[in-house]
TORPAKOL-6568 format. One line per 2 residues: their letters; for each residue x, y, z of N, C-alpha, C. Coordinates in pm, whole numbers. Layout:
<nuses>
a) X/Y/Z/X/Y/Z/X/Y/Z  ...
</nuses>
This chain:
<nuses>
xx) 73/-918/-459/219/-884/-553/376/-877/-506  388/-910/-379/495/-876/-327/611/-1029/-379
xx) 528/-1118/-467/599/-1254/-486/668/-1243/-608  627/-1132/-711/734/-1103/-835/878/-1075/-777
xx) 830/-927/-647/1003/-851/-681/1044/-1001/-618  1012/-1079/-504/1098/-1160/-454/1163/-1235/-546
xx) 1078/-1308/-619/1141/-1385/-776/1207/-1341/-855  1203/-1152/-849/1329/-1110/-931/1462/-1088/-879
xx) 1437/-1112/-725/1596/-1101/-694/1664/-1269/-554  1563/-1337/-678/1590/-1441/-611/1555/-1526/-499
xx) 1509/-1464/-428/1416/-1504/-318/1272/-1622/-316  1287/-1707/-248/1192/-1842/-253/1102/-1769/-103
xx) 930/-1777/-185/839/-1709/-87/723/-1822/-68  682/-1880/-2/551/-1942/51/450/-1867/124
xx) 364/-1939/68/203/-1861/124/124/-1922/221  148/-1903/303/43/-1965/404/-114/-1966/343
xx) -127/-2098/321/-299/-2144/277/-395/-2108/383  -514/-2124/349/-612/-2141/497/-621/-2213/551
xx) -578/-2368/504/-605/-2470/586/-479/-2444/718  -361/-2354/701/-312/-2312/847/-391/-2234/912
xx) -474/-2336/1045/-547/-2165/1124/-470/-2205/1236  -400/-2321/1323/-402/-2310/1455/-258/-2343/1449
xx) -191/-2342/1559/-32/-2298/1580/27/-2382/1568  -17/-2569/1561/37/-2667/1512/115/-2633/1355
xx) -14/-2597/1298/-6/-2641/1126/95/-2487/1076  59/-2415/1168/171/-2261/1113/277/-2261/1225
xx) 306/-2358/1274/446/-2398/1370/500/-2488/1255  457/-2557/1191/490/-2683/1089/545/-2598/970
xx) 417/-2511/935/476/-2438/793/550/-2337/789  640/-2238/963/695/-2210/933/861/-2230/945
xx) 816/-2380/1013/1041/-2438/959/1040/-2441/894  991/-2439/793/1056/-2399/610/1128/-2265/564
xx) 1047/-2179/670/1079/-2041/630/1213/-1994/737  1284/-1871/664/1335/-1839/776/1336/-1667/810
xx) 1215/-1633/771/1137/-1487/781/1033/-1499/814  918/-1495/894/793/-1479/850/726/-1336/843
xx) 679/-1310/716/587/-1196/743/449/-1210/703  316/-1072/741/190/-1118/725/144/-1015/778
xx) 19/-1004/652/-81/-927/656/-153/-858/771  -177/-711/876/-266/-708/962/-361/-781/1043
xx) -324/-884/1137/-468/-969/1115/-506/-1031/1041  -416/-1069/989/-441/-1214/905/-417/-1376/984
xx) -269/-1356/1114/-269/-1427/1141/-287/-1371/1317  -386/-1443/1453/-453/-1386/1535/-286/-1344/1631
xx) -226/-1237/1715/-156/-1215/1761/-138/-1291/1847  -204/-1359/1943/-152/-1441/2051/-98/-1554/1932
xx) -44/-1654/1825/-1/-1728/1799/147/-1625/1767  103/-1515/1702/235/-1481/1683/320/-1448/1752
xx) 292/-1407/1893/382/-1385/2048/393/-1549/2018  342/-1658/2009/379/-1773/2049/530/-1849/1951
xx) 525/-1783/1844/636/-1811/1751/744/-1733/1808  725/-1584/1823/847/-1530/1851/899/-1525/1955
xx) 817/-1649/2091/899/-1694/2186/936/-1867/2212  892/-1877/2020/988/-1995/2013/1098/-2017/1954
xx) 1098/-1847/1880/1259/-1757/1782/1255/-1784/1642  1125/-1742/1634/1067/-1761/1474/1111/-1621/1525
xx) 1194/-1579/1431/1173/-1452/1303/1052/-1386/1250  990/-1294/1309/811/-1268/1258/887/-1097/1220
xx) 846/-1080/1087/879/-920/1074/766/-856/1021  657/-768/1069/708/-709/1190/647/-778/1278
xx) 749/-722/1425/775/-845/1555/571/-744/1615  529/-813/1691/377/-802/1780/372/-732/1846
xx) 495/-666/1897/513/-527/1998/467/-408/1921  481/-416/1829/386/-269/1708/225/-254/1757
xx) 214/-358/1817/55/-380/1841/-48/-310/1915  87/-325/2032/38/-232/2214/122/-150/2206
xx) 176/-76/2126/289/-2/2208/294/186/2162  154/203/2100/115/316/2020/-2/340/2063
xx) -34/538/2048/-179/541/2115/-167/635/2055  -259/747/2009/-292/857/1933/-351/897/1945
xx) -357/1032/1999/-479/1151/2006/-473/1216/1906  -621/1260/1895/-684/1258/1791/-780/1412/1795
xx) -753/1507/1738/-815/1650/1757/-983/1635/1643  -1008/1680/1718/-1166/1696/1659/-1243/1710/1533
xx) -1189/1853/1492/-1186/1928/1342/-989/1947/1285  -1053/1850/1142/-918/1873/1101/-934/1951/968
xx) -802/1974/887/-859/2030/700/-842/1905/650  -745/1830/623/-782/1696/590/-679/1585/578
xx) -685/1505/529/-630/1405/581/-483/1345/450  -391/1299/526/-287/1254/377/-268/1115/481
xx) -179/1039/412/-95/953/427/69/961/345  120/867/498/309/878/380/323/720/441
xx) 390/639/352/460/563/373/584/521/361  587/396/475/757/472/511/823/306/559
xx) 938/265/540/991/139/507/1077/117/645  1112/23/736/1220/-3/806/1244/-112/816
xx) 1419/-119/819/1513/-241/859/1483/-281/997  1547/-376/985/1567/-426/1130/1723/-364/1192
xx) 1786/-350/1130/1947/-285/1170/1892/-95/1162  1720/-113/1114/1732/39/1174/1712/165/1054
xx) 1766/110/894/1757/189/791/1594/248/783  1570/363/707/1464/355/681/1424/433/583
xx) 1327/488/476/1290/545/355/1189/606/371  1089/705/336/979/701/282/966/735/150
xx) 816/755/112/797/838/31/679/923/0  680/974/-110/566/1139/-105/443/1096/-34
xx) 394/1187/102/247/1191/89/173/1191/-25  105/1094/14/-39/1072/-67/-218/1073/6
xx) -219/1174/-118/-378/1172/-52/-531/1100/-105  -603/992/-38/-656/877/-48/-754/1009/-41
xx) -872/972/-154/-1024/1027/-175/-1113/932/-232  -1225/911/-145/-1297/796/-150/-1456/889/-208
xx) -1513/828/-312/-1637/895/-335/-1695/780/-365  -1836/718/-304/-1908/677/-300/-1884/546/-324
xx) -1833/413/-401/-1772/329/-338/-1671/256/-418  -1564/394/-526/-1458/405/-501/-1355/428/-460
xx) -1244/445/-480/-1150/490/-390/-1063/558/-493  -935/699/-499/-862/676/-586/-719/772/-507
xx) -610/778/-537/-551/833/-433/-411/892/-535  -412/1050/-493/-305/1104/-592/-207/1168/-479
xx) -42/1129/-533/116/1132/-512/192/1203/-621  235/1360/-555/217/1345/-419/75/1428/-393
xx) 92/1369/-287/-73/1478/-223/-62/1654/-230  -215/1692/-351/-149/1794/-388/-205/1904/-304
xx) -184/2044/-321/-196/2113/-192/-157/2139/-100  -97/2074/-87/30/2065/106/177/2104/36
xx) 253/2270/125/360/2301/81/477/2139/56  574/2233/-14/680/2179/16/768/2133/159
xx) 747/2253/300/760/2242/384/686/2133/445  520/2109/431/450/2050/469/473/1902/498
xx) 481/1896/327/528/1732/277/675/1692/332  769/1740/363/907/1749/436/850/1678/550
xx) 793/1794/655/798/1774/743/633/1649/822  562/1629/710/510/1511/717/542/1363/719
xx) 695/1364/628/741/1259/569/825/1185/715  879/1315/776/976/1324/955/882/1251/1013
xx) 768/1279/1042/681/1235/1162/632/1118/1059  609/1040/973/590/910/952/716/855/1034
xx) 857/851/979/986/801/1037/1003/841/1178  961/891/1226/1019/882/1358/867/821/1432
xx) 725/791/1387/626/720/1476/684/544/1420  760/538/1294/768/394/1253/886/365/1346
xx) 992/426/1391/1096/445/1464/1043/372/1592  944/475/1648/891/422/1795/846/331/1826
xx) 780/352/1726/662/122/1745/774/46/1697  894/47/1629/1001/-46/1669/978/-125/1514
xx) 908/-70/1444/842/-158/1331/951/-219/1208  912/-321/1153/988/-352/1032/922/-396/916
xx) 996/-340/780/905/-345/649/856/-249/633  704/-287/561/654/-165/457/548/-107/512
xx) 512/54/602/395/35/710/351/178/611  256/250/674/112/344/640/107/460/738
xx) 208/577/754/126/634/859/45/752/787  -100/728/911/-163/824/811/-159/957/926
xx) -196/1074/839/-191/1227/900/-320/1263/937  -314/1387/1036/-425/1472/976/-374/1562/979
xx) -364/1657/883/-381/1804/886/-405/1946/893  -418/2013/987/-431/2128/1070/-377/2232/1064
xx) -387/2309/937/-340/2420/918/-174/2364/891  -44/2437/965/96/2373/993/79/2280/1054
xx) 2/2230/1110/48/2138/1192/5/1979/1223  48/1898/1253/11/1766/1201/18/1685/1324
xx) -71/1583/1273/-128/1416/1333/-126/1332/1346  -59/1261/1395/-102/1082/1323/-196/1070/1349
xx) -285/1020/1273/-416/918/1325/-408/798/1373  -292/708/1273/-279/595/1302/-197/540/1236
xx) -200/443/1247/-3/334/1181/-98/191/1135  -85/218/996/-103/79/960/-24/7/885
xx) 51/-108/983/118/-195/961/111/-319/813  217/-283/710/191/-375/638/140/-310/484
xx) 174/-425/408/117/-349/268/-8/-335/259  -35/-186/184/-157/-133/202/-220/-88/55
xx) -338/-85/33/-411/-39/-99/-369/83/-157  -327/210/-4/-299/356/-112/-173/336/-132
xx) -109/199/-109/2/224/-184/58/211/-324  -85/130/-358/-54/49/-507/21/169/-610
xx) -40/275/-604/25/400/-687/177/337/-712  254/324/-632/421/300/-593/440/189/-741
xx) 359/70/-759/418/-15/-914/453/51/-964  397/140/-1061/474/291/-1171/501/376/-1098
xx) 448/466/-1051/502/569/-964/653/577/-862  683/480/-846/786/496/-785/945/457/-816
xx) 1066/455/-812/1136/376/-835/1148/206/-823  1069/238/-650/1083/120/-598/965/129/-516
xx) 866/20/-601/751/-15/-541/728/-55/-370  661/-75/-282/584/-72/-202/654/-198/-136
xx) 567/-307/-271/587/-471/-256/743/-539/-255  841/-431/-363/965/-455/-336/1035/-429/-214
xx) 994/-287/-138/1060/-259/-28/1031/-337/47  959/-397/131/886/-468/177/996/-608/204
xx) 1026/-677/72/1126/-759/52/1260/-717/125  1287/-604/136/1411/-555/94/1421/-560/253
xx) 1351/-475/348/1309/-453/447/1326/-561/604  1158/-684/543/1247/-773/643/1341/-898/572
xx) 1390/-822/489/1492/-933/484/1686/-896/499  1644/-794/612/1754/-695/589/1860/-636/507
xx) 1797/-611/391/1872/-574/252/1870/-429/221  1976/-427/143/2000/-219/165/1821/-124/59
xx) 1767/-81/159/1658/-59/111/1658/56/-23  1530/5/-132/1551/136/-205/1536/235/-261
xx) 1524/317/-335/1495/457/-390/1350/457/-466  1307/592/-369/1115/560/-293/1087/679/-424
xx) 1217/735/-497/1138/874/-576/1055/831/-646  964/973/-675/866/924/-789/916/933/-920
xx) 884/890/-1001/905/863/-1120/801/943/-1218  703/996/-1197/633/1132/-1238/615/1214/-1122
xx) 571/1348/-1191/531/1501/-1175/423/1413/-1080  328/1313/-1120/199/1322/-1063/184/1184/-1107
xx) 110/1054/-1027/57/999/-978/-71/912/-907  -198/900/-1064/-333/905/-958/-336/725/-983
xx) -375/626/-850/-489/572/-942/-550/533/-824  -682/445/-919/-793/409/-896/-829/280/-895
xx) -951/286/-821/-998/122/-772/-1056/92/-922  -1089/-96/-920/-1194/-72/-1056/-1307/-143/-1008
xx) -1378/-84/-1018/-1555/-200/-989/-1621/-227/-1082  -1682/-332/-1069/-1718/-432/-1189/-1832/-374/-1226
xx) -1868/-312/-1352/-2001/-307/-1381/-2084/-409/-1421  -2215/-395/-1542/-2239/-515/-1576/-2146/-578/-1675
xx) -2027/-557/-1704/-2000/-607/-1829/-1872/-688/-1742  -1865/-803/-1749/-1813/-925/-1602/-1694/-945/-1737
xx) -1698/-940/-1881/-1594/-979/-1961/-1489/-840/-1963  -1443/-842/-1932/-1354/-768/-1899/-1231/-726/-1994
xx) -1245/-830/-2157/-1193/-796/-2241/-1213/-646/-2366  -1320/-624/-2336/-1400/-537/-2400/-1366/-310/-2329
xx) -1368/-385/-2201/-1336/-200/-2190/-1197/-243/-2180  -1112/-276/-2157/-976/-324/-2133/-965/-294/-2303
xx) -1002/-327/-2402/-962/-283/-2504/-1001/-133/-2582  -1119/-96/-2529/-1152/77/-2555/-1075/111/-2461
xx) -1001/130/-2306/-952/223/-2232/-832/193/-2260  -756/100/-2345/-650/52/-2400/-601/157/-2526
xx) -677/169/-2586/-684/245/-2726/-711/424/-2732  -780/410/-2612/-821/538/-2569/-711/625/-2459
xx) -650/567/-2382/-471/578/-2322/-401/491/-2325  -267/481/-2455/-184/342/-2394/-122/359/-2268
xx) -82/521/-2186/-64/492/-2068/-97/443/-1958  -257/376/-1988/-277/330/-1818/-206/174/-1812
xx) -214/207/-1666/-157/38/-1666/-302/-29/-1526  -267/-129/-1562/-456/-246/-1541/-397/-377/-1425
xx) -415/-329/-1319/-395/-475/-1226/-492/-551/-1198  -561/-671/-1205/-642/-716/-1252/-654/-816/-1117
xx) -705/-892/-1002/-645/-935/-894/-730/-1064/-914  -819/-1093/-1018/-814/-1246/-1021/-948/-1275/-1166
xx) -950/-1398/-1186/-974/-1439/-1262/-1143/-1396/-1280  -1195/-1402/-1183/-1357/-1400/-1142/-1426/-1250/-1113
xx) -1489/-1218/-1178/-1568/-1074/-1175/-1679/-1108/-1171  -1712/-981/-1039/-1816/-990/-973/-1897/-840/-996
xx) -1993/-810/-1058/-2063/-675/-1008/-2079/-629/-921  -2016/-480/-895/-1995/-437/-810/-1855/-461/-684
xx) -1787/-556/-718/-1684/-525/-643/-1562/-534/-737  -1457/-420/-555/-1342/-383/-637/-1284/-521/-688
xx) -1227/-542/-821/-1203/-632/-898/-1013/-612/-959  -977/-457/-885/-813/-414/-930/-823/-303/-928
xx) -711/-235/-998/-659/-88/-978/-617/-116/-1144  -621/80/-1140/-528/59/-1250/-480/239/-1234
xx) -379/275/-1299/-269/396/-1270/-185/461/-1401  -220/555/-1410/-156/667/-1505/-47/763/-1443
xx) 52/839/-1472/163/883/-1471/147/999/-1549  191/1088/-1468/169/1236/-1596/232/1382/-1536
xx) 245/1477/-1615/307/1540/-1594/173/1668/-1569  68/1678/-1582/-63/1714/-1581/-189/1666/-1507
xx) -140/1736/-1377/-281/1695/-1293/-429/1662/-1314  -418/1756/-1406/-575/1740/-1398/-607/1637/-1532
xx) -540/1635/-1645/-544/1561/-1758/-547/1416/-1597  -426/1435/-1612/-413/1247/-1537/-560/1206/-1442
xx) -586/1300/-1365/-690/1289/-1308/-871/1218/-1398  -852/1351/-1495/-921/1302/-1560/-962/1164/-1617
xx) -882/1138/-1676/-862/1035/-1765/-846/921/-1648  -779/857/-1539/-786/781/-1436/-961/783/-1416
xx) -1050/906/-1418/-1187/892/-1325/-1304/826/-1496  -1241/888/-1622/-1307/842/-1698/-1309/690/-1703
xx) -1182/603/-1705/-1154/484/-1685/-1232/371/-1577  -1235/452/-1429/-1352/390/-1320/-1483/388/-1353
xx) -1523/570/-1433/-1651/540/-1443/-1668/420/-1588  -1597/419/-1644/-1632/315/-1744/-1662/185/-1744
xx) -1563/143/-1582/-1547/-14/-1551/-1706/-22/-1476  -1727/100/-1434/-1831/77/-1339/-1971/75/-1426
xx) -1958/118/-1590/-2089/130/-1627/-2186/298/-1623  -2069/358/-1561/-2148/471/-1476/-2194/566/-1661
xx) -2057/559/-1739/-2102/635/-1819/-2039/488/-2012  -2069/513/-2111/-2064/375/-2189/-2024/472/-2301
x) -1986/415/-2391/-1911/503/-2533/-1832/421/-2657
</nuses>
């Protein structure tokens, strides 16, 4: 999904195909690039280090995978996540905290995270920015945070674009995908302000209806505000095939509509 924002900025993107598995072929590929970015674990760390040693500009750098360790408490109240972006020259920005909720095979996110005060929200964003800065990371990343009363503890730092940030496509002035392109190219970072009071995103798990036309037709007619993102034309029962998002000013209504759509796709309800 980062390809479209890059194209809109006039930036050419080359994708590393599955045929590039060894250092030699990857070295040949990156010779065409000014900057190499990647998903965590998509390229072996040893290869990333070799490329860096040869002068290839790699963002995020390999050192971040070795520099951080966090102490985890035994009991927590709940967990939130904060996306942040950091450019090579140190400009940083953060989005509002998000709560990730898992139910059976489905996952949905609520932004801003409900049931936290403005003070905790500000404190969480500050902690996330400090963690990213300490790691020396570049690009977009997600800091998962444990909340215990008024205290916050970093659970882990997830490098790169994450599913939990998909809400930002419709829910933020600048999505995680555009922001990542800006950050790794050292462009001024975009505005992370929310576009609505509440944004809820849910995963789409395919049910028995493998032809998605009818489900889309029904759900679009029911709620024209729903936004759909299907990842591939191939649909398999029981697999996550996309996600959907709804924004609004009434959290209870937005949650209900997203949960209804998720249940309709999965076949839990039919109407």
